[in-house]
LOGUBA-826350 format. One record per residue: x, y, z of N, C-alpha, C in turn. Coordinates in nm, 4 decimals. Atoms other than C-alpha are relative to their C-alpha. Layout:
# residues N
X/Y/Z/X/Y/Z/X/Y/Z
...
END
This chain:
# residues 84
-0.0056/0.1414/-0.0294/1.9052/2.6460/1.3875/-0.0238/-0.0202/0.1497
0.0267/0.0297/-0.1407/1.7716/2.5002/1.7125/0.0748/-0.1254/0.0425
-0.0676/0.1152/-0.0603/1.9785/2.2687/1.9309/-0.0579/-0.0213/0.1385
0.0393/0.0337/-0.1355/1.8586/2.0885/2.2426/0.1066/-0.0912/0.0568
-0.1055/0.0801/-0.0622/2.1238/1.9540/2.4772/-0.0316/-0.0212/0.1475
0.0146/0.0298/-0.1423/2.1099/1.7851/2.8159/0.1231/0.0542/0.0714
-0.1085/-0.0615/-0.0748/2.3194/1.9743/3.0706/0.0239/-0.0773/0.1295
-0.0389/0.0673/-0.1240/2.5039/1.7908/3.3483/0.0613/0.1012/0.0952
-0.0643/-0.0821/-0.1011/2.6036/1.9566/3.6745/-0.0869/0.1081/0.0600
0.0870/-0.1027/-0.0566/2.3086/2.1887/3.7380/-0.0758/-0.0579/0.1193
0.0690/0.0484/-0.1194/2.1590/2.1601/4.0869/-0.1005/0.1002/0.0565
0.0895/-0.1010/-0.0569/1.9671/2.4849/4.1490/-0.0292/0.1093/-0.1030
0.0348/-0.1118/0.0879/1.8182/2.7996/3.9975/0.1200/0.0867/-0.0345
-0.1217/-0.0771/0.0279/2.1537/2.9757/4.0281/0.0798/-0.0628/-0.1127
-0.0700/0.0708/0.1075/2.3080/2.7093/3.8065/-0.0664/0.0288/-0.1351
0.0745/-0.0260/0.1235/2.0345/2.7640/3.5476/0.0381/0.1377/-0.0547
-0.0360/-0.1355/0.0426/2.1114/3.1378/3.5372/0.1433/0.0064/-0.0509
-0.1403/0.0004/0.0411/2.4869/3.0745/3.5132/0.0160/-0.0636/-0.1374
-0.0081/0.0703/0.1287/2.4452/2.8274/3.2257/-0.0619/0.0847/-0.1099
0.0670/-0.0839/0.0996/2.2019/3.0549/3.0437/0.0890/0.1174/-0.0410
-0.0878/-0.1139/0.0286/2.4401/3.3508/3.0708/0.1222/-0.0439/-0.0813
-0.1194/0.0483/0.0707/2.7422/3.1469/2.9578/-0.0298/-0.0322/-0.1462
0.0348/0.0372/0.1371/2.5663/3.0108/2.6501/-0.0430/0.1213/-0.0815
0.0465/-0.1207/0.0699/2.4121/3.3480/2.5626/0.1148/0.0849/-0.0524
-0.1138/-0.0838/0.0366/2.7560/3.5074/2.5373/0.0800/-0.0530/-0.1187
-0.0700/0.0557/0.1163/2.8715/3.2819/2.2527/-0.0450/0.0741/-0.1245
0.0324/-0.0691/0.1250/2.8912/3.4672/1.9236/-0.0790/-0.0936/-0.0909
0.0840/0.0797/0.0878/2.6159/3.3421/1.6942/-0.1213/-0.0578/0.0707
0.1158/0.0473/-0.0757/2.3778/3.2399/1.9746/-0.1019/0.1127/0.0059
0.1065/-0.1006/0.0048/2.0469/3.4226/1.9332/-0.0860/-0.0026/0.1257
0.0781/0.0111/-0.1234/1.8533/3.2896/2.2335/0.0296/-0.1336/0.0674
-0.0249/0.1196/-0.0797/1.8878/3.0353/2.5132/-0.1112/-0.0123/0.1029
0.0968/0.0297/-0.1053/1.6275/2.8734/2.7367/0.0506/-0.1230/0.0740
-0.0562/0.1083/-0.0800/1.7587/2.6573/3.0215/-0.1015/-0.0403/0.1060
0.0895/0.0490/-0.1050/1.5537/2.4376/3.2539/0.0758/-0.0974/0.0892
-0.0627/0.0899/-0.0960/1.6508/2.2444/3.5647/-0.0632/-0.1392/-0.0034
0.0681/0.1287/0.0030/1.3889/1.9722/3.5318/-0.0912/-0.0054/-0.1219
-0.1256/0.0731/0.0151/1.4654/1.8257/3.2905/0.1175/0.0957/-0.0219
-0.1181/-0.0871/0.0140/1.8221/1.9640/3.2882/0.0439/0.0131/-0.1463
-0.0316/-0.0153/0.1426/1.8460/2.0940/2.9331/0.0053/0.1456/-0.0384
-0.0039/-0.1325/0.0599/1.9146/2.3946/2.7180/-0.0528/-0.0112/-0.1421
0.0481/-0.0125/0.1376/1.7295/2.4911/2.4021/0.0653/0.1264/-0.0540
-0.0840/-0.1079/0.0508/1.9574/2.7087/2.1927/-0.0371/0.0306/-0.1445
0.0197/-0.0479/0.1367/1.8701/2.9129/1.8846/0.1303/0.0688/-0.0395
-0.1306/-0.0533/0.0374/2.1958/2.9825/1.7036/0.0261/-0.0174/-0.1481
-0.0466/0.0181/0.1367/2.3667/3.0225/1.3705/0.0554/-0.1411/-0.0144
-0.0523/0.1348/0.0236/2.4759/2.6956/1.2121/0.1497/-0.0096/0.0278
-0.1442/-0.0001/-0.0265/2.8361/2.7996/1.2784/0.0338/-0.0320/0.1460
-0.0238/0.0272/-0.1415/2.7944/2.7439/1.6552/0.0068/-0.1517/0.0199
-0.0221/0.1439/-0.0156/2.9367/2.4022/1.7423/-0.0233/-0.0462/0.1437
0.0122/0.0598/-0.1327/2.8823/2.1663/2.0336/0.1259/0.0256/0.0811
-0.1263/-0.0269/-0.0692/3.2499/2.2175/2.1192/0.0010/0.1410/0.0598
0.0080/-0.1368/-0.0523/3.1893/2.5930/2.1591/-0.0925/0.0060/0.1214
0.0936/0.0035/-0.1122/2.8916/2.5259/2.3845/0.0671/-0.0624/0.1220
-0.0672/0.0698/-0.1094/3.0957/2.2820/2.5944/0.1090/0.0861/0.0631
-0.1055/-0.0879/-0.0519/3.3863/2.5261/2.6285/-0.0596/0.1080/0.0893
0.0653/-0.1042/-0.0799/3.1514/2.7989/2.7539/-0.0508/-0.0564/0.1321
0.0502/0.0625/-0.1226/2.9945/2.5596/3.0048/0.1128/-0.0316/0.0967
-0.1153/0.0335/-0.0846/3.3320/2.4440/3.1343/0.0570/0.1238/0.0674
-0.0518/-0.1246/-0.0566/3.4464/2.8022/3.1851/-0.0926/0.0561/0.1071
0.0985/-0.0536/-0.0941/3.1253/2.8863/3.3737/-0.0036/-0.0776/0.1310
0.0046/0.0825/-0.1205/3.1629/2.6032/3.6246/0.0100/-0.1473/-0.0353
-0.0069/0.1449/0.0198/3.1296/2.2283/3.6571/-0.1229/-0.0492/-0.0777
0.1130/0.0347/0.0851/2.8762/2.2011/3.3753/0.0513/-0.0635/-0.1284
-0.0390/0.0609/0.1269/2.8853/1.9896/3.0621/-0.1237/-0.0491/-0.0734
0.1058/0.0559/0.0825/2.6749/1.8554/2.7799/0.0054/-0.1510/0.0152
0.0065/0.1450/-0.0172/2.5607/1.4981/2.8443/0.0510/-0.0703/-0.1252
-0.0514/0.0780/0.1113/2.7383/1.2453/2.6288/0.1347/0.0464/-0.0520
-0.1317/-0.0467/0.0424/3.0567/1.4493/2.5868/0.1054/-0.0518/0.0962
-0.1097/0.0448/-0.0847/3.3957/1.3578/2.7258/0.0032/0.0784/0.1310
-0.0008/-0.0838/-0.1199/3.3727/1.6480/2.9713/-0.1035/-0.0492/0.1011
0.1033/0.0506/-0.0902/3.0504/1.5044/3.1160/0.0475/-0.1263/0.0701
-0.0496/0.1246/-0.0575/3.2215/1.1712/3.1719/0.1131/0.0214/0.0989
-0.1150/-0.0279/-0.0857/3.5137/1.3374/3.3532/-0.0351/0.0814/0.1233
0.0376/-0.0829/-0.1130/3.3135/1.5383/3.6085/0.0334/-0.0690/0.1315
-0.0421/0.0536/-0.1287/3.4494/1.4926/3.9608/-0.1001/0.0281/0.1110
0.0964/-0.0352/-0.1038/3.1804/1.6676/4.1666/-0.1362/0.0188/-0.0635
0.1339/-0.0040/0.0573/2.8056/1.6887/4.1276/-0.0537/0.1412/-0.0170
0.0546/-0.1350/0.0075/2.7396/2.0591/4.1861/0.0633/0.0833/-0.1091
-0.0511/-0.0896/0.1021/2.7828/2.3336/3.9336/0.0863/0.1079/0.0599
-0.0884/-0.1082/-0.0430/2.9777/2.6552/3.9625/-0.0502/0.0772/0.1199
0.0535/-0.0813/-0.1103/2.7442/2.8213/4.2112/-0.0189/-0.0803/0.1276
0.0359/0.0843/-0.1153/2.6888/2.5267/4.4447/0.1206/-0.0654/0.0668
-0.1217/0.0583/-0.0542/3.0428/2.3985/4.4943/-0.0133/-0.1439/0.0203
END
């Protein structure tokens, strides 16, 4: 199953690598492609992988979130985990 999600909080290439690594480590994720412009991730994963799992991984990796989620609305700073 392919999912495309807009990622909030990425500001540089380091952020892209951090987000890609975080999403890749979720059990059931087969492949991840992350881009900065536009800020999105294309995820190939088992149908058991939920948006909540993706969001949890992003939150743990830094100040990243999926657009339209509560976490995205609560972000306090603009940079991701690598940019501070």
